[in-house]
N, C-alpha and C positions, 0 to 999 in steps of 0.2 A: 777245475781249477785253470784260471787262466794263466798267461804269462807272467802278471804280475803278482807276486807274492804277497799272499795276505788277503786277496779279493777273490771273491767267488761269485760266478755269475749263475742266477738262478731265473730262468726266463730272460725277460729284459731287464731284471733289477740286478745290481751287483751290490754284494754285502760285504762289510770288512770284517777280517777274521783277526781277533784280538788274542795274543798269546801271553801269557803270564811264565816267568821262570820256573823251572821245577824245583828249583832251591828255595822260593818263596815259603814254603810250608816248613820249613826245617826249624826245628826249635820254636815251634808256636807263633813265628814272626808274621804277625799278619800286614805289616809295611811292605807294599810290592806295588810296582808300576806294571802296567801291560803295554807292549807294542804292537802294531800292525804295520806291516811292511808293504809297500806300494811304489813297486819300483826301486829307486835309490832313495826315497824319502821314508823316514818313519813316523807314524803317528805315536804317542805316549800319553798314557792317561793313569789315573790312580785307580787300582784295581778296588777299592774301597767305595770308589763314587764313579761308576761306570758310565753316567749319564752326563758328569760334569764336564769341565772344560778338557781339552785336550790340546797339547803341543806339538808342533810339527818339526822334525829334525830333516833339513834338506838333504844333507850328506851323512847318512846313517853310517856307511862304512868308513868314512874319515873320523867320525865320532869314535866307533870301537878301535880303530888303529890308534888314535891317539891315547885311549884309556888303557889298551894293552900295553903301550910304550910308557905309561906312567904320567902323562901329561897332567891328571887330575889327581894325583896322589898328594897327601900333605906331607 
């Protein structure tokens, strides 16, 4: 694995490593997202549709910090 988390070099090709939360299978809940970290950016996709669209979050660590501080709580 190179220095960017979530990227693997295989020869001259680079593949993205997608990860799903270990809590996603608790209680039979199939609704989950997967993330791939590429430096400070995170790509996010629906785990049920891996070939579908993805979104890019340019400040993943900032998003996590805000979520931990309750910024997205209702």
